[in-house]
C-alpha positions as CSV (number, residue, x, y, z in Angstrom):
1,M,4.1,-4.0,-10.8
2,Q,3.3,-5.3,-7.7
3,F,2.8,-9.2,-6.6
4,R,1.2,-10.2,-3.4
5,L,2.3,-13.5,-2.3
6,T,-0.7,-15.5,-0.5
7,G,-1.0,-18.3,2.2
8,L,1.5,-21.1,2.7
9,T,0.2,-24.4,4.6
10,A,1.7,-25.3,7.6
11,A,3.0,-28.7,6.0
12,A,5.2,-26.5,3.7
13,I,6.8,-24.3,6.4
14,G,7.3,-27.5,8.8
15,A,6.2,-28.0,12.2
16,G,6.5,-24.8,14.3
17,S,7.3,-21.1,13.6
18,L,11.1,-20.2,13.0
19,F,10.2,-16.6,13.4
20,P,7.6,-16.3,16.1
21,A,4.6,-13.9,15.3
22,T,4.5,-10.5,16.7
23,A,1.7,-7.9,17.2
24,G,0.7,-5.8,14.2
25,A,1.0,-6.3,10.5
26,Q,4.8,-6.1,9.1
27,T,5.0,-5.3,5.4
28,L,8.4,-5.6,3.4
29,D,8.1,-3.6,0.4
30,L,11.0,-4.9,-1.8
31,S,12.5,-3.4,-5.1
32,I,15.0,-5.6,-7.1
33,D,16.7,-4.3,-10.4
34,I,17.2,-7.1,-13.0
35,P,19.8,-5.2,-15.6
36,K,19.2,-5.3,-19.4
37,L,22.5,-7.1,-20.5
38,N,23.7,-6.7,-23.9
39,V,24.8,-10.3,-24.6
40,A,24.4,-12.5,-27.7
41,E,22.3,-15.3,-25.6
42,Y,20.1,-13.8,-22.8
43,H,18.3,-15.8,-20.4
44,R,16.2,-14.2,-17.6
45,P,17.9,-14.9,-14.2
46,Y,16.6,-17.4,-11.4
47,V,16.3,-15.3,-8.3
48,A,15.9,-16.4,-4.9
49,V,15.2,-13.9,-1.8
50,W,15.6,-15.3,1.8
51,L,15.9,-14.1,5.3
52,E,18.7,-15.1,7.7
53,K,18.9,-14.7,11.4
54,E,21.6,-15.9,13.5
55,G,20.5,-19.2,15.4
56,V,17.6,-19.6,13.2
57,A,17.2,-21.7,9.8
58,P,17.1,-19.2,6.7
59,R,13.5,-18.7,5.5
60,T,12.9,-18.4,1.7
61,I,10.3,-15.6,0.9
62,A,10.4,-15.8,-3.0
63,V,11.8,-17.9,-5.8
64,W,11.6,-16.9,-9.3
65,Y,12.2,-19.7,-12.0
66,D,10.9,-21.4,-15.0
67,V,7.8,-22.8,-13.4
68,N,6.0,-23.6,-16.4
69,K,8.9,-25.8,-17.9
70,A,7.3,-29.3,-18.8
71,K,7.5,-32.1,-16.6
72,G,8.9,-29.8,-13.9
73,E,12.1,-29.5,-15.6
74,G,12.8,-25.8,-14.6
75,T,13.3,-26.8,-10.9
76,K,16.4,-29.0,-12.0
77,W,18.4,-25.5,-12.4
78,L,17.4,-24.1,-9.0
79,R,20.6,-25.6,-7.7
80,D,22.7,-22.9,-9.7
81,I,21.5,-20.6,-7.2
82,R,24.1,-21.9,-5.0
83,Q,24.2,-20.0,-1.9
84,W,20.3,-20.3,-1.6
85,W,20.1,-23.9,-2.6
86,R,22.7,-25.0,0.2
87,A,20.9,-22.7,2.8
88,A,17.3,-23.5,2.2
89,G,16.6,-24.7,-1.3
90,R,17.2,-28.3,-1.3
91,T,14.9,-29.1,1.4
92,M,12.0,-27.5,-0.3
93,T,9.3,-29.0,-2.5
94,F,8.1,-27.1,-5.7
95,P,6.3,-25.2,-6.7
96,A,6.1,-23.9,-3.1
97,D,2.7,-22.1,-2.2
98,G,2.9,-18.3,-2.1
99,I,6.8,-18.5,-2.7
100,S,7.4,-19.7,-6.5
101,G,7.0,-17.4,-9.2
102,A,8.2,-17.2,-12.8
103,T,11.3,-15.5,-14.0
104,R,11.3,-11.7,-14.4
105,A,12.2,-9.5,-17.3
106,P,14.8,-6.9,-17.0
107,G,13.5,-3.8,-15.1
108,T,12.6,-3.0,-11.7
109,Q,10.7,-5.8,-10.1
110,K,8.6,-4.8,-7.0
111,L,7.2,-7.1,-4.2
112,R,4.8,-6.4,-1.4
113,L,5.3,-9.0,1.4
114,V,3.1,-9.2,4.5
115,A,4.0,-11.0,7.6
116,G,2.1,-14.2,7.9
117,R,1.2,-14.8,4.3
118,G,3.4,-16.7,1.8
119,G,6.8,-17.1,2.9
120,M,7.0,-13.9,5.0
121,P,7.5,-14.6,8.7
122,A,6.7,-12.0,11.3
123,L,9.8,-10.8,12.6
124,T,10.9,-10.4,16.2
125,P,13.3,-7.8,17.2
126,G,17.0,-8.7,16.1
127,N,19.7,-8.6,13.6
128,Y,18.8,-10.0,10.2
129,T,20.0,-10.2,6.7
130,L,17.7,-10.1,3.7
131,V,19.6,-11.9,0.7
132,I,19.0,-12.0,-2.8
133,E,20.7,-14.1,-5.2
134,A,20.5,-14.4,-9.0
135,A,21.8,-17.2,-11.3
136,R,21.6,-17.0,-15.1
137,E,22.0,-19.5,-17.9
138,V,25.0,-18.7,-20.1
139,G,25.7,-16.0,-17.4
140,G,26.9,-15.5,-14.1
141,R,25.8,-15.5,-10.6
142,E,25.5,-12.8,-8.0
143,V,24.6,-12.3,-4.2
144,V,23.5,-9.1,-2.8
145,R,23.2,-8.9,1.1
146,L,21.4,-6.3,3.1
147,P,22.0,-6.5,6.7
148,F,19.4,-4.8,9.0
149,A,18.3,-4.3,12.6
150,W,14.6,-4.8,13.4
151,N,13.6,-3.0,16.2
152,G,9.8,-3.7,15.8
153,N,8.7,-0.6,13.9
154,A,11.0,0.0,10.6
155,A,13.9,-0.8,8.8
156,T,15.5,0.2,5.5
157,A,18.4,-1.0,3.5
158,S,19.7,-0.7,0.0
159,G,22.7,-2.6,-1.9
160,K,23.9,-3.0,-5.7
161,G,24.9,-5.8,-7.6
162,A,27.7,-5.5,-10.3
163,T,26.4,-7.5,-13.2
164,E,23.1,-9.9,-12.5
165,L,21.5,-7.7,-10.1
166,G,21.1,-4.0,-10.0
167,A,19.9,-1.8,-7.3
168,V,18.0,-3.8,-4.6
169,S,16.2,-1.9,-1.6
170,F,13.6,-2.5,0.9
171,N,11.5,-0.8,3.5
172,L,10.1,-2.7,6.4
173,K,7.4,-1.2,8.4
174,R,4.9,-2.3,11.2
């Protein structure tokens, strides 16, 4: 299943671009495996995906949480995605257009993100880290960090979590 994130307002991003636009459309194909855990009380994990670049504020590109919980109660558990919450989450307003989404069932989840749409910025050449963090009620927390160098043409990276996340990989191309 693929999800296409749509526009994010300038107000939601804040004044100015943290990642300046570059020529050509950049597309990030991201695959995140959410393992099926054999536990007595299973809850789908909250997941945050963000980009880091030295000297630039982190940029959230996706957050999966219980968006349908009555009176916005699902947002109160977002702080359990601790590293993301400290890096970028606590300054956001939810739901965030083009970034927020419902929790996902176990299995391989695929996202296609296009620069300039939703939370995906256009990247300038340099060294980045794509970070995926998952936290689950009555479960654990896990972070997978995928460092990569963007040369303006292509980049790939993959990693694997131990419990809350399985295989994670991406292919970024222009």
